[in-house]
N, CA, C and O atoms as a Maestro MAE file, in Angstrom:
{
 s_m_m2io_version
 :::
 2.0.0
}

f_m_ct {
 s_m_title
 :::
 protein
 m_atom[324] {
  # First column is atom index #
  i_m_mmod_type
  r_m_x_coord
  r_m_y_coord
  r_m_z_coord
  i_m_residue_number
  s_m_chain_name
  s_m_pdb_residue_name
  s_m_pdb_atom_name
  i_m_atomic_number
  :::
  1 25 65.291 68.601 158.548 1 A "MET " " N  " 7
  2 3 65.155 70.043 158.595 1 A "MET " " CA " 6
  3 2 66.416 70.587 158.002 1 A "MET " " C  " 6
  4 15 66.443 71.519 157.198 1 A "MET " " O  " 8
  5 25 67.570 69.873 158.501 2 A "GLU " " N  " 7
  6 3 68.890 70.516 157.921 2 A "GLU " " CA " 6
  7 2 69.083 70.390 156.612 2 A "GLU " " C  " 6
  8 15 69.865 71.189 156.097 2 A "GLU " " O  " 8
  9 25 68.415 69.345 155.737 3 A "ASN " " N  " 7
  10 3 68.677 69.386 154.311 3 A "ASN " " CA " 6
  11 2 67.972 70.463 153.693 3 A "ASN " " C  " 6
  12 15 68.389 70.836 152.597 3 A "ASN " " O  " 8
  13 25 66.858 71.103 154.255 4 A "ILE " " N  " 7
  14 3 66.314 72.266 153.682 4 A "ILE " " CA " 6
  15 2 67.066 73.446 153.823 4 A "ILE " " C  " 6
  16 15 66.967 74.276 152.920 4 A "ILE " " O  " 8
  17 25 67.818 73.686 154.805 5 A "SER " " N  " 7
  18 3 68.663 74.739 155.182 5 A "SER " " CA " 6
  19 2 69.793 74.680 154.120 5 A "SER " " C  " 6
  20 15 70.047 75.671 153.435 5 A "SER " " O  " 8
  21 25 70.561 73.352 153.971 6 A "ASN " " N  " 7
  22 3 71.484 73.304 152.934 6 A "ASN " " CA " 6
  23 2 70.971 73.564 151.571 6 A "ASN " " C  " 6
  24 15 71.677 74.196 150.786 6 A "ASN " " O  " 8
  25 25 69.863 73.152 151.241 7 A "LEU " " N  " 7
  26 3 69.226 73.466 149.908 7 A "LEU " " CA " 6
  27 2 68.985 74.854 149.631 7 A "LEU " " C  " 6
  28 15 69.188 75.314 148.508 7 A "LEU " " O  " 8
  29 25 68.543 75.580 150.630 8 A "SER " " N  " 7
  30 3 68.343 77.015 150.483 8 A "SER " " CA " 6
  31 2 69.687 77.744 150.445 8 A "SER " " C  " 6
  32 15 69.810 78.754 149.751 8 A "SER " " O  " 8
  33 25 70.656 77.278 151.144 9 A "ASP " " N  " 7
  34 3 72.075 77.742 150.934 9 A "ASP " " CA " 6
  35 2 72.502 77.552 149.531 9 A "ASP " " C  " 6
  36 15 72.920 78.538 148.922 9 A "ASP " " O  " 8
  37 25 72.448 76.434 148.964 10 A "LEU " " N  " 7
  38 3 72.863 76.115 147.535 10 A "LEU " " CA " 6
  39 2 72.145 77.006 146.666 10 A "LEU " " C  " 6
  40 15 72.818 77.552 145.792 10 A "LEU " " O  " 8
  41 25 70.850 77.282 146.728 11 A "PHE " " N  " 7
  42 3 70.263 78.152 145.835 11 A "PHE " " CA " 6
  43 2 70.585 79.469 146.032 11 A "PHE " " C  " 6
  44 15 70.471 80.236 145.076 11 A "PHE " " O  " 8
  45 25 70.996 79.908 147.179 12 A "ASN " " N  " 7
  46 3 71.335 81.283 147.327 12 A "ASN " " CA " 6
  47 2 72.701 81.463 146.758 12 A "ASN " " C  " 6
  48 15 72.964 82.541 146.225 12 A "ASN " " O  " 8
  49 25 73.590 80.526 146.816 13 A "VAL " " N  " 7
  50 3 74.882 80.599 146.106 13 A "VAL " " CA " 6
  51 2 74.850 80.482 144.580 13 A "VAL " " C  " 6
  52 15 75.693 80.988 143.839 13 A "VAL " " O  " 8
  53 25 73.919 79.851 144.233 14 A "LEU " " N  " 7
  54 3 73.557 79.747 142.745 14 A "LEU " " CA " 6
  55 2 73.102 81.094 142.241 14 A "LEU " " C  " 6
  56 15 73.711 81.699 141.358 14 A "LEU " " O  " 8
  57 25 72.048 81.527 142.810 15 A "LEU " " N  " 7
  58 3 71.632 82.792 142.343 15 A "LEU " " CA " 6
  59 2 72.544 84.004 142.552 15 A "LEU " " C  " 6
  60 15 72.410 84.965 141.795 15 A "LEU " " O  " 8
  61 25 73.413 84.025 143.472 16 A "ASN " " N  " 7
  62 3 74.484 84.987 143.659 16 A "ASN " " CA " 6
  63 2 75.439 84.935 142.577 16 A "ASN " " C  " 6
  64 15 75.880 85.948 142.032 16 A "ASN " " O  " 8
  65 25 75.780 83.672 142.245 17 A "GLY " " N  " 7
  66 3 76.829 83.363 141.173 17 A "GLY " " CA " 6
  67 2 76.315 83.906 139.794 17 A "GLY " " C  " 6
  68 15 76.956 84.650 139.052 17 A "GLY " " O  " 8
  69 25 75.071 83.421 139.572 18 A "MET " " N  " 7
  70 3 74.524 83.779 138.293 18 A "MET " " CA " 6
  71 2 74.430 85.296 138.166 18 A "MET " " C  " 6
  72 15 74.852 85.824 137.138 18 A "MET " " O  " 8
  73 25 73.921 86.003 139.112 19 A "LEU " " N  " 7
  74 3 73.772 87.471 138.962 19 A "LEU " " CA " 6
  75 2 75.161 88.056 138.874 19 A "LEU " " C  " 6
  76 15 75.317 88.961 138.054 19 A "LEU " " O  " 8
  77 25 76.239 87.653 139.633 20 A "THR " " N  " 7
  78 3 77.606 88.117 139.307 20 A "THR " " CA " 6
  79 2 78.056 87.936 137.944 20 A "THR " " C  " 6
  80 15 78.608 88.852 137.334 20 A "THR " " O  " 8
  81 25 77.842 86.774 137.430 21 A "VAL " " N  " 7
  82 3 78.308 86.508 136.036 21 A "VAL " " CA " 6
  83 2 77.653 87.397 135.106 21 A "VAL " " C  " 6
  84 15 78.336 87.975 134.261 21 A "VAL " " O  " 8
  85 25 76.403 87.570 135.166 22 A "PHE " " N  " 7
  86 3 75.568 88.402 134.187 22 A "PHE " " CA " 6
  87 2 75.929 89.842 134.375 22 A "PHE " " C  " 6
  88 15 75.986 90.571 133.384 22 A "PHE " " O  " 8
  89 25 76.172 90.295 135.545 23 A "LEU " " N  " 7
  90 3 76.678 91.705 135.841 23 A "LEU " " CA " 6
  91 2 78.042 91.872 135.153 23 A "LEU " " C  " 6
  92 15 78.245 92.879 134.475 23 A "LEU " " O  " 8
  93 25 78.936 90.977 135.291 24 A "VAL " " N  " 7
  94 3 80.240 91.176 134.771 24 A "VAL " " CA " 6
  95 2 80.136 91.063 133.192 24 A "VAL " " C  " 6
  96 15 80.705 91.909 132.501 24 A "VAL " " O  " 8
  97 25 79.464 90.096 132.648 25 A "LEU " " N  " 7
  98 3 79.198 90.124 131.183 25 A "LEU " " CA " 6
  99 2 78.642 91.412 130.611 25 A "LEU " " C  " 6
  100 15 79.076 91.905 129.570 25 A "LEU " " O  " 8
  101 25 77.635 91.953 131.355 26 A "PHE " " N  " 7
  102 3 76.930 93.133 131.028 26 A "PHE " " CA " 6
  103 2 77.981 94.361 130.965 26 A "PHE " " C  " 6
  104 15 77.956 95.192 130.058 26 A "PHE " " O  " 8
  105 25 78.807 94.377 131.918 27 A "LEU " " N  " 7
  106 3 79.795 95.454 132.048 27 A "LEU " " CA " 6
  107 2 80.836 95.307 130.869 27 A "LEU " " C  " 6
  108 15 81.122 96.260 130.144 27 A "LEU " " O  " 8
  109 25 81.316 94.201 130.746 28 A "VAL " " N  " 7
  110 3 82.273 93.996 129.528 28 A "VAL " " CA " 6
  111 2 81.656 94.308 128.280 28 A "VAL " " C  " 6
  112 15 82.257 95.040 127.494 28 A "VAL " " O  " 8
  113 25 80.541 93.850 127.999 29 A "TYR " " N  " 7
  114 3 79.942 94.103 126.638 29 A "TYR " " CA " 6
  115 2 79.626 95.672 126.407 29 A "TYR " " C  " 6
  116 15 79.860 96.183 125.312 29 A "TYR " " O  " 8
  117 25 79.106 96.389 127.437 30 A "PHE " " N  " 7
  118 3 78.750 97.785 127.264 30 A "PHE " " CA " 6
  119 2 80.029 98.697 127.294 30 A "PHE " " C  " 6
  120 15 80.088 99.725 126.619 30 A "PHE " " O  " 8
  121 25 81.042 98.276 128.102 31 A "LEU " " N  " 7
  122 3 82.121 98.960 128.184 31 A "LEU " " CA " 6
  123 2 82.990 98.790 126.959 31 A "LEU " " C  " 6
  124 15 83.581 99.752 126.468 31 A "LEU " " O  " 8
  125 25 83.072 97.521 126.448 32 A "GLY " " N  " 7
  126 3 83.662 97.345 125.023 32 A "GLY " " CA " 6
  127 2 83.107 98.150 123.958 32 A "GLY " " C  " 6
  128 15 83.823 98.674 123.104 32 A "GLY " " O  " 8
  129 25 81.701 98.275 123.993 33 A "LYS " " N  " 7
  130 3 80.944 99.037 122.920 33 A "LYS " " CA " 6
  131 2 81.372 100.519 123.115 33 A "LYS " " C  " 6
  132 15 81.718 101.150 122.116 33 A "LYS " " O  " 8
  133 25 81.374 101.048 124.195 34 A "ALA " " N  " 7
  134 3 81.818 102.397 124.579 34 A "ALA " " CA " 6
  135 2 83.214 102.769 124.130 34 A "ALA " " C  " 6
  136 15 83.442 103.808 123.511 34 A "ALA " " O  " 8
  137 25 84.158 101.868 124.469 35 A "LEU " " N  " 7
  138 3 85.611 102.045 124.045 35 A "LEU " " CA " 6
  139 2 85.600 101.990 122.495 35 A "LEU " " C  " 6
  140 15 86.279 102.845 121.926 35 A "LEU " " O  " 8
  141 25 84.958 101.148 121.780 36 A "ILE " " N  " 7
  142 3 84.952 101.153 120.369 36 A "ILE " " CA " 6
  143 2 84.369 102.272 119.777 36 A "ILE " " C  " 6
  144 15 84.843 102.756 118.749 36 A "ILE " " O  " 8
  145 25 83.314 102.760 120.369 37 A "TYR " " N  " 7
  146 3 82.676 104.145 119.787 37 A "TYR " " CA " 6
  147 2 83.581 105.301 120.059 37 A "TYR " " C  " 6
  148 15 83.682 106.168 119.191 37 A "TYR " " O  " 8
  149 25 84.274 105.408 121.217 38 A "PHE " " N  " 7
  150 3 85.120 106.464 121.315 38 A "PHE " " CA " 6
  151 2 86.475 106.529 120.722 38 A "PHE " " C  " 6
  152 15 87.039 107.577 120.404 38 A "PHE " " O  " 8
  153 25 86.998 105.232 120.584 39 A "PHE " " N  " 7
  154 3 88.346 105.170 119.958 39 A "PHE " " CA " 6
  155 2 88.548 104.571 118.635 39 A "PHE " " C  " 6
  156 15 89.685 104.339 118.223 39 A "PHE " " O  " 8
  157 25 87.461 104.304 117.929 40 A "ASP " " N  " 7
  158 3 87.498 103.763 116.678 40 A "ASP " " CA " 6
  159 2 87.703 104.868 115.560 40 A "ASP " " C  " 6
  160 15 86.806 105.681 115.340 40 A "ASP " " O  " 8
  161 25 88.795 104.884 114.919 41 A "SER " " N  " 7
  162 3 89.124 105.831 113.921 41 A "SER " " CA " 6
  163 2 88.148 105.874 112.745 41 A "SER " " C  " 6
  164 15 87.840 106.941 112.214 41 A "SER " " O  " 8
  165 25 87.658 104.669 112.343 42 A "GLU " " N  " 7
  166 3 86.716 104.630 111.230 42 A "GLU " " CA " 6
  167 2 85.411 105.257 111.457 42 A "GLU " " C  " 6
  168 15 84.755 105.731 110.529 42 A "GLU " " O  " 8
  169 25 84.996 105.268 112.772 43 A "SER " " N  " 7
  170 3 83.652 105.970 113.048 43 A "SER " " CA " 6
  171 2 83.681 107.383 113.057 43 A "SER " " C  " 6
  172 15 82.652 108.034 112.877 43 A "SER " " O  " 8
  173 25 84.891 107.957 113.272 44 A "THR " " N  " 7
  174 3 85.093 109.422 113.385 44 A "THR " " CA " 6
  175 2 85.200 110.083 112.070 44 A "THR " " C  " 6
  176 15 84.871 111.253 111.875 44 A "THR " " O  " 8
  177 25 85.679 109.272 111.165 45 A "VAL " " N  " 7
  178 3 85.869 109.863 109.771 45 A "VAL " " CA " 6
  179 2 84.548 109.704 109.040 45 A "VAL " " C  " 6
  180 15 83.837 108.699 109.053 45 A "VAL " " O  " 8
  181 25 84.335 110.802 108.424 46 A "GLU " " N  " 7
  182 3 82.878 110.743 107.694 46 A "GLU " " CA " 6
  183 2 83.035 110.585 106.249 46 A "GLU " " C  " 6
  184 15 83.058 111.569 105.509 46 A "GLU " " O  " 8
  185 25 83.156 109.249 105.766 47 A "ASN " " N  " 7
  186 3 83.215 108.929 104.322 47 A "ASN " " CA " 6
  187 2 81.961 108.154 103.981 47 A "ASN " " C  " 6
  188 15 81.541 107.255 104.709 47 A "ASN " " O  " 8
  189 25 81.377 108.524 102.857 48 A "ASN " " N  " 7
  190 3 80.356 107.634 102.444 48 A "ASN " " CA " 6
  191 2 80.963 106.426 101.726 48 A "ASN " " C  " 6
  192 15 82.141 106.408 101.369 48 A "ASN " " O  " 8
  193 25 80.088 105.398 101.526 49 A "ASP " " N  " 7
  194 3 80.654 104.208 100.750 49 A "ASP " " CA " 6
  195 2 81.091 104.390 99.540 49 A "ASP " " C  " 6
  196 15 82.084 103.780 99.143 49 A "ASP " " O  " 8
  197 25 80.403 105.277 98.746 50 A "TYR " " N  " 7
  198 3 80.767 105.444 97.396 50 A "TYR " " CA " 6
  199 2 82.220 105.924 97.214 50 A "TYR " " C  " 6
  200 15 82.969 105.428 96.372 50 A "TYR " " O  " 8
  201 25 82.609 107.010 98.128 51 A "GLN " " N  " 7
  202 3 84.025 107.533 98.014 51 A "GLN " " CA " 6
  203 2 85.034 106.351 98.468 51 A "GLN " " C  " 6
  204 15 86.099 106.140 97.887 51 A "GLN " " O  " 8
  205 25 84.620 105.688 99.456 52 A "THR " " N  " 7
  206 3 85.495 104.666 99.995 52 A "THR " " CA " 6
  207 2 85.800 103.552 98.994 52 A "THR " " C  " 6
  208 15 86.916 103.071 98.796 52 A "THR " " O  " 8
  209 25 84.635 103.199 98.375 53 A "ASN " " N  " 7
  210 3 84.878 102.165 97.245 53 A "ASN " " CA " 6
  211 2 85.630 102.746 96.049 53 A "ASN " " C  " 6
  212 15 86.398 102.009 95.430 53 A "ASN " " O  " 8
  213 25 85.481 103.882 95.721 54 A "LYS " " N  " 7
  214 3 86.141 104.518 94.660 54 A "LYS " " CA " 6
  215 2 87.681 104.709 95.011 54 A "LYS " " C  " 6
  216 15 88.517 104.437 94.149 54 A "LYS " " O  " 8
  217 25 88.019 105.114 96.109 55 A "SER " " N  " 7
  218 3 89.462 105.141 96.554 55 A "SER " " CA " 6
  219 2 90.070 103.729 96.555 55 A "SER " " C  " 6
  220 15 91.212 103.615 96.111 55 A "SER " " O  " 8
  221 25 89.457 102.702 96.983 56 A "ILE " " N  " 7
  222 3 89.861 101.352 96.923 56 A "ILE " " CA " 6
  223 2 90.092 100.862 95.639 56 A "ILE " " C  " 6
  224 15 91.152 100.287 95.394 56 A "ILE " " O  " 8
  225 25 89.171 101.028 94.728 57 A "GLU " " N  " 7
  226 3 89.216 100.724 93.309 57 A "GLU " " CA " 6
  227 2 90.443 101.342 92.634 57 A "GLU " " C  " 6
  228 15 91.205 100.676 91.933 57 A "GLU " " O  " 8
  229 25 90.608 102.755 92.900 58 A "GLU " " N  " 7
  230 3 91.738 103.435 92.347 58 A "GLU " " CA " 6
  231 2 93.027 103.039 92.877 58 A "GLU " " C  " 6
  232 15 94.019 103.114 92.152 58 A "GLU " " O  " 8
  233 25 93.110 102.630 94.059 59 A "SER " " N  " 7
  234 3 94.422 102.066 94.637 59 A "SER " " CA " 6
  235 2 94.719 100.745 94.158 59 A "SER " " C  " 6
  236 15 95.873 100.411 93.890 59 A "SER " " O  " 8
  237 25 93.608 99.884 94.024 60 A "LEU " " N  " 7
  238 3 93.865 98.544 93.424 60 A "LEU " " CA " 6
  239 2 94.313 98.713 91.823 60 A "LEU " " C  " 6
  240 15 95.161 97.987 91.304 60 A "LEU " " O  " 8
  241 25 93.712 99.633 91.220 61 A "LYS " " N  " 7
  242 3 94.226 99.770 89.714 61 A "LYS " " CA " 6
  243 2 95.632 100.271 89.681 61 A "LYS " " C  " 6
  244 15 96.358 99.879 88.767 61 A "LYS " " O  " 8
  245 25 96.074 101.064 90.547 62 A "GLU " " N  " 7
  246 3 97.400 101.654 90.626 62 A "GLU " " CA " 6
  247 2 98.352 100.501 90.923 62 A "GLU " " C  " 6
  248 15 99.327 100.329 90.190 62 A "GLU " " O  " 8
  249 25 98.117 99.707 91.960 63 A "LYS " " N  " 7
  250 3 98.945 98.575 92.280 63 A "LYS " " CA " 6
  251 2 99.037 97.549 91.230 63 A "LYS " " C  " 6
  252 15 100.116 97.037 90.934 63 A "LYS " " O  " 8
  253 25 97.937 97.242 90.664 64 A "ILE " " N  " 7
  254 3 97.919 96.194 89.559 64 A "ILE " " CA " 6
  255 2 98.824 96.765 88.383 64 A "ILE " " C  " 6
  256 15 99.633 96.038 87.806 64 A "ILE " " O  " 8
  257 25 98.657 98.022 88.079 65 A "LYS " " N  " 7
  258 3 99.453 98.677 87.000 65 A "LYS " " CA " 6
  259 2 100.885 98.669 87.244 65 A "LYS " " C  " 6
  260 15 101.714 98.513 86.348 65 A "LYS " " O  " 8
  261 25 101.188 98.857 88.583 66 A "ASP " " N  " 7
  262 3 102.754 98.796 88.996 66 A "ASP " " CA " 6
  263 2 103.301 97.362 88.868 66 A "ASP " " C  " 6
  264 15 104.411 97.139 88.383 66 A "ASP " " O  " 8
  265 25 102.473 96.395 89.325 67 A "ILE " " N  " 7
  266 3 102.931 95.062 89.273 67 A "ILE " " CA " 6
  267 2 103.069 94.591 87.908 67 A "ILE " " C  " 6
  268 15 104.038 93.914 87.564 67 A "ILE " " O  " 8
  269 25 102.120 94.930 87.104 68 A "SER " " N  " 7
  270 3 102.071 94.235 85.746 68 A "SER " " CA " 6
  271 2 102.809 95.055 84.701 68 A "SER " " C  " 6
  272 15 103.021 94.597 83.578 68 A "SER " " O  " 8
  273 25 103.189 96.235 85.063 69 A "GLY " " N  " 7
  274 3 104.001 96.990 84.090 69 A "GLY " " CA " 6
  275 2 103.029 97.705 83.210 69 A "GLY " " C  " 6
  276 15 103.443 98.171 82.148 69 A "GLY " " O  " 8
  277 25 101.850 97.828 83.530 70 A "GLY " " N  " 7
  278 3 100.790 98.612 82.682 70 A "GLY " " CA " 6
  279 2 100.067 97.632 81.676 70 A "GLY " " C  " 6
  280 15 99.265 98.118 80.878 70 A "GLY " " O  " 8
  281 25 100.310 96.298 81.678 71 A "ASN " " N  " 7
  282 3 99.716 95.317 80.818 71 A "ASN " " CA " 6
  283 2 98.386 94.831 81.270 71 A "ASN " " C  " 6
  284 15 97.619 94.266 80.490 71 A "ASN " " O  " 8
  285 25 98.108 95.039 82.502 72 A "ALA " " N  " 7
  286 3 96.817 94.359 83.072 72 A "ALA " " CA " 6
  287 2 95.917 95.434 83.495 72 A "ALA " " C  " 6
  288 15 96.330 96.553 83.799 72 A "ALA " " O  " 8
  289 25 94.575 95.058 83.514 73 A "LYS " " N  " 7
  290 3 93.594 96.051 84.019 73 A "LYS " " CA " 6
  291 2 92.388 95.272 84.779 73 A "LYS " " C  " 6
  292 15 92.109 94.094 84.554 73 A "LYS " " O  " 8
  293 25 91.774 96.032 85.630 74 A "ILE " " N  " 7
  294 3 90.683 95.403 86.393 74 A "ILE " " CA " 6
  295 2 89.410 95.413 85.540 74 A "ILE " " C  " 6
  296 15 89.104 96.481 85.010 74 A "ILE " " O  " 8
  297 25 88.683 94.400 85.363 75 A "ILE " " N  " 7
  298 3 87.498 94.282 84.614 75 A "ILE " " CA " 6
  299 2 86.335 94.406 85.537 75 A "ILE " " C  " 6
  300 15 85.425 95.195 85.283 75 A "ILE " " O  " 8
  301 25 86.331 93.650 86.603 76 A "ASN " " N  " 7
  302 3 85.108 93.682 87.590 76 A "ASN " " CA " 6
  303 2 85.803 93.581 89.003 76 A "ASN " " C  " 6
  304 15 86.828 92.932 89.210 76 A "ASN " " O  " 8
  305 25 85.137 94.281 89.912 77 A "ILE " " N  " 7
  306 3 85.362 94.112 91.280 77 A "ILE " " CA " 6
  307 2 84.086 93.657 91.885 77 A "ILE " " C  " 6
  308 15 83.039 94.162 91.480 77 A "ILE " " O  " 8
  309 25 84.067 92.719 92.850 78 A "ARG " " N  " 7
  310 3 82.908 92.125 93.539 78 A "ARG " " CA " 6
  311 2 83.283 91.905 94.873 78 A "ARG " " C  " 6
  312 15 84.351 91.351 95.132 78 A "ARG " " O  " 8
  313 25 82.399 92.340 95.869 79 A "LYS " " N  " 7
  314 3 82.620 92.096 97.264 79 A "LYS " " CA " 6
  315 2 82.106 90.686 97.724 79 A "LYS " " C  " 6
  316 15 80.907 90.418 97.649 79 A "LYS " " O  " 8
  317 25 82.943 89.872 98.158 80 A "LEU " " N  " 7
  318 3 82.512 88.607 98.754 80 A "LEU " " CA " 6
  319 2 81.948 88.669 100.203 80 A "LEU " " C  " 6
  320 15 82.566 89.303 101.059 80 A "LEU " " O  " 8
  321 25 80.957 88.117 100.451 81 A "GLU " " N  " 7
  322 3 80.270 88.296 101.871 81 A "GLU " " CA " 6
  323 2 80.221 86.860 102.480 81 A "GLU " " C  " 6
  324 15 79.733 86.680 103.596 81 A "GLU " " O  " 8
  :::
 }
 m_bond[323] {
  # First column is bond index #
  i_m_from
  i_m_to
  i_m_order
  :::
  1 1 2 1
  2 2 3 1
  3 3 4 2
  4 3 5 1
  5 5 6 1
  6 6 7 1
  7 7 8 2
  8 7 9 1
  9 9 10 1
  10 10 11 1
  11 11 12 2
  12 11 13 1
  13 13 14 1
  14 14 15 1
  15 15 16 2
  16 15 17 1
  17 17 18 1
  18 18 19 1
  19 19 20 2
  20 19 21 1
  21 21 22 1
  22 22 23 1
  23 23 24 2
  24 23 25 1
  25 25 26 1
  26 26 27 1
  27 27 28 2
  28 27 29 1
  29 29 30 1
  30 30 31 1
  31 31 32 2
  32 31 33 1
  33 33 34 1
  34 34 35 1
  35 35 36 2
  36 35 37 1
  37 37 38 1
  38 38 39 1
  39 39 40 2
  40 39 41 1
  41 41 42 1
  42 42 43 1
  43 43 44 2
  44 43 45 1
  45 45 46 1
  46 46 47 1
  47 47 48 2
  48 47 49 1
  49 49 50 1
  50 50 51 1
  51 51 52 2
  52 51 53 1
  53 53 54 1
  54 54 55 1
  55 55 56 2
  56 55 57 1
  57 57 58 1
  58 58 59 1
  59 59 60 2
  60 59 61 1
  61 61 62 1
  62 62 63 1
  63 63 64 2
  64 63 65 1
  65 65 66 1
  66 66 67 1
  67 67 68 2
  68 67 69 1
  69 69 70 1
  70 70 71 1
  71 71 72 2
  72 71 73 1
  73 73 74 1
  74 74 75 1
  75 75 76 2
  76 75 77 1
  77 77 78 1
  78 78 79 1
  79 79 80 2
  80 79 81 1
  81 81 82 1
  82 82 83 1
  83 83 84 2
  84 83 85 1
  85 85 86 1
  86 86 87 1
  87 87 88 2
  88 87 89 1
  89 89 90 1
  90 90 91 1
  91 91 92 2
  92 91 93 1
  93 93 94 1
  94 94 95 1
  95 95 96 2
  96 95 97 1
  97 97 98 1
  98 98 99 1
  99 99 100 2
  100 99 101 1
  101 101 102 1
  102 102 103 1
  103 103 104 2
  104 103 105 1
  105 105 106 1
  106 106 107 1
  107 107 108 2
  108 107 109 1
  109 109 110 1
  110 110 111 1
  111 111 112 2
  112 111 113 1
  113 113 114 1
  114 114 115 1
  115 115 116 2
  116 115 117 1
  117 117 118 1
  118 118 119 1
  119 119 120 2
  120 119 121 1
  121 121 122 1
  122 122 123 1
  123 123 124 2
  124 123 125 1
  125 125 126 1
  126 126 127 1
  127 127 128 2
  128 127 129 1
  129 129 130 1
  130 130 131 1
  131 131 132 2
  132 131 133 1
  133 133 134 1
  134 134 135 1
  135 135 136 2
  136 135 137 1
  137 137 138 1
  138 138 139 1
  139 139 140 2
  140 139 141 1
  141 141 142 1
  142 142 143 1
  143 143 144 2
  144 143 145 1
  145 145 146 1
  146 146 147 1
  147 147 148 2
  148 147 149 1
  149 149 150 1
  150 150 151 1
  151 151 152 2
  152 151 153 1
  153 153 154 1
  154 154 155 1
  155 155 156 2
  156 155 157 1
  157 157 158 1
  158 158 159 1
  159 159 160 2
  160 159 161 1
  161 161 162 1
  162 162 163 1
  163 163 164 2
  164 163 165 1
  165 165 166 1
  166 166 167 1
  167 167 168 2
  168 167 169 1
  169 169 170 1
  170 170 171 1
  171 171 172 2
  172 171 173 1
  173 173 174 1
  174 174 175 1
  175 175 176 2
  176 175 177 1
  177 177 178 1
  178 178 179 1
  179 179 180 2
  180 179 181 1
  181 181 182 1
  182 182 183 1
  183 183 184 2
  184 183 185 1
  185 185 186 1
  186 186 187 1
  187 187 188 2
  188 187 189 1
  189 189 190 1
  190 190 191 1
  191 191 192 2
  192 191 193 1
  193 193 194 1
  194 194 195 1
  195 195 196 2
  196 195 197 1
  197 197 198 1
  198 198 199 1
  199 199 200 2
  200 199 201 1
  201 201 202 1
  202 202 203 1
  203 203 204 2
  204 203 205 1
  205 205 206 1
  206 206 207 1
  207 207 208 2
  208 207 209 1
  209 209 210 1
  210 210 211 1
  211 211 212 2
  212 211 213 1
  213 213 214 1
  214 214 215 1
  215 215 216 2
  216 215 217 1
  217 217 218 1
  218 218 219 1
  219 219 220 2
  220 219 221 1
  221 221 222 1
  222 222 223 1
  223 223 224 2
  224 223 225 1
  225 225 226 1
  226 226 227 1
  227 227 228 2
  228 227 229 1
  229 229 230 1
  230 230 231 1
  231 231 232 2
  232 231 233 1
  233 233 234 1
  234 234 235 1
  235 235 236 2
  236 235 237 1
  237 237 238 1
  238 238 239 1
  239 239 240 2
  240 239 241 1
  241 241 242 1
  242 242 243 1
  243 243 244 2
  244 243 245 1
  245 245 246 1
  246 246 247 1
  247 247 248 2
  248 247 249 1
  249 249 250 1
  250 250 251 1
  251 251 252 2
  252 251 253 1
  253 253 254 1
  254 254 255 1
  255 255 256 2
  256 255 257 1
  257 257 258 1
  258 258 259 1
  259 259 260 2
  260 259 261 1
  261 261 262 1
  262 262 263 1
  263 263 264 2
  264 263 265 1
  265 265 266 1
  266 266 267 1
  267 267 268 2
  268 267 269 1
  269 269 270 1
  270 270 271 1
  271 271 272 2
  272 271 273 1
  273 273 274 1
  274 274 275 1
  275 275 276 2
  276 275 277 1
  277 277 278 1
  278 278 279 1
  279 279 280 2
  280 279 281 1
  281 281 282 1
  282 282 283 1
  283 283 284 2
  284 283 285 1
  285 285 286 1
  286 286 287 1
  287 287 288 2
  288 287 289 1
  289 289 290 1
  290 290 291 1
  291 291 292 2
  292 291 293 1
  293 293 294 1
  294 294 295 1
  295 295 296 2
  296 295 297 1
  297 297 298 1
  298 298 299 1
  299 299 300 2
  300 299 301 1
  301 301 302 1
  302 302 303 1
  303 303 304 2
  304 303 305 1
  305 305 306 1
  306 306 307 1
  307 307 308 2
  308 307 309 1
  309 309 310 1
  310 310 311 1
  311 311 312 2
  312 311 313 1
  313 313 314 1
  314 314 315 1
  315 315 316 2
  316 315 317 1
  317 317 318 1
  318 318 319 1
  319 319 320 2
  320 319 321 1
  321 321 322 1
  322 322 323 1
  323 323 324 2
  :::
 }
}
């Protein structure tokens, strides 16, 4: 009879521990998402992809022109994923 009592205590500790872990992970995940949403500077600036890519391309061309002394140019830009 005592073994059944010990077994129920063990399952009680197991379930409480699992619930605690999942609750903490839930809070960390959603609080992290909320912090990123409110404090991410990229999400508050409204730029479309075309303007962002255009400015990146222009800054790359300018930097390459400075480094090469005007002798080099960009032929193709490809995003690696």
